[in-house]
C-alpha positions, 0 to 999 in steps of 0.5 A: 237322586233317582237314578243313584245306585248304591255302590258296595263301598256306600255302606249305611252309616249303621253298617259301619259305624261302632253301635254305641256312637251310632246311638248317642250320634248326638253326643259324639258330634257334640263332643267332635265340634267342642273338640275342634272348636266351632270356629276352626271347624266352619273354617275348614269344613265349608258344609258347616260354616252356616252353623252357629256356636253350639253351647258348652255343657259347662255353660248349660250347667252353669245358667241352672245353677242357683246360689252355693249349696248350703251346709244342709244341702251339702250333706244330702247330695249326691243321695243314696239311690234306691235300687227298687226303681230301674229305667229299663232302658238307658239313662238320658245324657245330663246335658240333653235333660238340662237342655230340652225343658218346658218351663213356660214361666221362662219360654214357650220353647224348650230353651228355658235355660237360657232365660232363667238367670234372673230367677232367684230360687233361694231362700224359698218357703212353700205353704201346706194349707186347706184340709188339714189339722196342721197346715205350715210353711216349710223353707228348704232347709226344713225340708233337708233337715226333716225329710229323708231324701234318696235318688230314683231312676224314674221314666219320664213321659211328655204329652208331646211324645218325648221321653227320657230316663233321669235319677231325681233326688227326693222324697215321698210327697206322702211324707210331708202330707202326713206330717200336716195330717190331711182331714178325712174331707180332703180328696185332692191335693192342689199346687201353685208355682210362683208369679214373678214376671220380673224374674220370668220373662215368659210370665211378662209377656204372656197375660192371657195365660192363668198365671200362676201355674197350677195342677193337682192330683187325687189325694189317693194319688199324692200319698202313692209311694211313687209321688216324689217331692223332688229337689235335685237331679243327677245328684245335684240340686235341682236346676232353674229350668227343671224345677228349682229348688222343689217340683213335683214328680208323678212317673205314671202321669204326662209331664206336665202334670209335674208342678215346677218350683212350688210354693203352695200346697192345698188340701181340698175337697173339690177337684182344683183348676189346673193351668193346662185344663183351664187353657184348653180342656180338650187336649190336657185332662186332669188325670193325664195318665200315660195311656197309649190307646188314648191318642192326644187330639192332635197326635198319637200316644203309641210311641214315645222318642227318646230325648238326645236321640233325634238329629233332626225334627225329621229323624225318628230317634230312638222310638219305643211302644208307650206302655200304659201308666209309663210302665208303672201299672204295678204301683197305680193302676188300683187307683183306677179300678171302678 
């Protein structure tokens, strides 16, 4: 190949493909293959004959759906969008956000949607306890009746450097905390998810991990207006692989802070242990704010790539410079002034 001379008609893809198709090449390729049928394509085109059949959008969505909507849910989705929030970039294709997830309870790979079939997020209760005047237990019907849900367009940044822009449906965590009346001695809020190894395959296979998954915020972070308890995604109830039926969303922090499938919330005066700081404190800090100038021990955090824009692990994809606090400094920088 070193003697190859580019001819005038050997144009790079970016010069002969419309920009919108080039930027969404993975999506367009997927739609082409679905339209042709993988079997027909493989038979007609030798260069894809070794490809395995790719799941359809419908299969991935169906895998993540829980029970049919209750009356309360049906009255919520889609919720009204809060126009105060804007991505500043293109929204992530729904299929990519549902297909590529971190949910270690089900899989250590990005294929949790394939392993959530046995998971039952309904009925669901979660308790709020600890240093509060009015501890109580909520079920999801309580949530839909008591809290005003809205849709917010948030950027999401993973510590692994991938990012996405997705519309969450939810309500401020502060609204729930005000209801239970935190005591002045409460300095932190701890979150805990489920432990159901019969429903979550990787919990059953990985006893070395400190299940159930735990996370925590300072009381100031928890009461911040950005901090969301999310019950939905893309105008529908939360898919199983994304944290059904209720999860935490903290958009200025790395994604592992966003506890999925919450069962316990506890107010405390002590910094709570967390899953990843327990596993490897040197790589996963409690604070975990998006900070471009603070590298992960194994990679830089100065740039991020958008989910769905890579064709292969070697492709750069749509890459952006990382921004302090993931671009939400106007809301949260005051929390970290000494």
